[in-house]
VOBA-1610 file (N, C-alpha, C; in pm, whole numbers, padded with zeros to 5 digits, always signed):
BEGIN
Met+07933+11085+09001Met+07980+11131+09129Met+08068+11023+09194Leu+08182+11063+09244Leu+08273+10969+09309Leu+08239+10955+09457Gln+08239+10833+09504Gln+08219+10805+09645Gln+08355+10801+09713Glu+08366+10858+09830Glu+08492+10854+09905Glu+08480+10757+10021Tyr+08590+10687+10048Tyr+08596+10589+10156Tyr+08719+10618+10241Thr+08713+10577+10366Thr+08821+10599+10460Thr+08903+10471+10478Ala+09030+10477+10440Ala+09120+10364+10459Ala+09201+10389+10586Val+09196+10293+10676Val+09277+10298+10798Val+09393+10203+10776Ile+09516+10253+10789Ile+09633+10167+10769Ile+09727+10181+10887Lys+09789+10068+10921Lys+09883+10065+11033Lys+09995+09967+11000Gln+10111+09994+11057Gln+10222+09901+11043Gln+10240+09832+11178Asp+10245+09699+11174Asp+10257+09621+11296Asp+10359+09510+11276Glu+10473+09522+11340Glu+10580+09421+11335Glu+10621+09389+11191Gly+10641+09494+11112Gly+10690+09476+10976Gly+10584+09443+10873Val+10458+09433+10915Val+10349+09402+10823Val+10252+09520+10824Trp+10202+09555+10707Trp+10103+09662+10695Trp+09965+09601+10694Ile+09876+09653+10778Ile+09738+09609+10781Ile+09647+09729+10755Gly+09533+09702+10696Gly+09442+09812+10668Gly+09302+09763+10641Trp+09207+09857+10652Trp+09068+09826+10625Trp+08996+09952+10582Ile+08878+09932+10524Ile+08792+10042+10483Ile+08682+10054+10588Glu+08675+10168+10655Glu+08581+10185+10766Glu+08436+10169+10725Glu+08399+10219+10609Glu+08259+10220+10569Glu+08207+10088+10515Val+08296+09993+10485Val+08253+09867+10424Val+08307+09750+10506Pro+08223+09688+10587Pro+08270+09573+10667Pro+08325+09461+10578Gly+08431+09400+10622Gly+08490+09288+10550Gly+08598+09326+10451Val+08616+09455+10427Val+08723+09499+10336Val+08846+09527+10421Asn+08932+09428+10432Asn+09055+09441+10507Asn+09164+09359+10440Cys+09288+09405+10453Cys+09400+09341+10385Cys+09525+09348+10472Gln+09621+09264+10436Gln+09751+09262+10504Gln+09857+09240+10397Glu+09959+09327+10395Glu+10065+09319+10295Glu+10199+09356+10358Thr+10308+09335+10283Thr+10441+09363+10335Thr+10485+09507+10311Thr+10421+09576+10216Thr+10455+09717+10192Thr+10328+09802+10192Arg+10346+09930+10220Arg+10231+10022+10223Arg+10167+10035+10085Glu+10249+10044+09982Glu+10198+10059+09846Glu+10116+09938+09804Thr+10165+09819+09836Thr+10092+09697+09803Thr+09961+09689+09881Leu+09965+09732+10005Leu+09843+09734+10087Leu+09738+09825+10025Leu+09775+09945+09985Leu+09679+10037+09926Leu+09619+09980+09797Ala+09702+09916+09716Ala+09652+09853+09593Ala+09555+09740+09626Ser+09588+09659+09725Ser+09501+09548+09765Ser+09368+09598+09820Leu+09373+09707+09897Leu+09250+09764+09950Leu+09161+09816+09837Arg+09220+09879+09738Arg+09141+09928+09624Arg+09072+09813+09550Ile+09146+09707+09527Ile+09091+09590+09457Ile+08981+09524+09540Thr+09008+09505+09667Thr+08911+09439+09755Thr+08783+09523+09769Leu+08799+09654+09778Leu+08682+09743+09786Leu+08601+09735+09657Ala+08667+09738+09543Ala+08597+09730+09415Ala+08518+09598+09404Glu+08577+09489+09450Glu+08509+09359+09447Glu+08389+09356+09542Ala+08402+09422+09658Ala+08294+09425+09756Ala+08176+09509+09710Leu+08206+09611+09631Leu+08098+09700+09584Leu+08027+09640+09466
//
């Protein structure tokens, strides 16, 4: 069974920031949206 998580992403002054709501401490900052999503996936996998 796959677990689903909520990624919150925002662009602020040219930088993309994001975090996973259900897992404290999983947050990232990148220059592109695509890179941010990849970083969030990696960081979430490491946290789990």
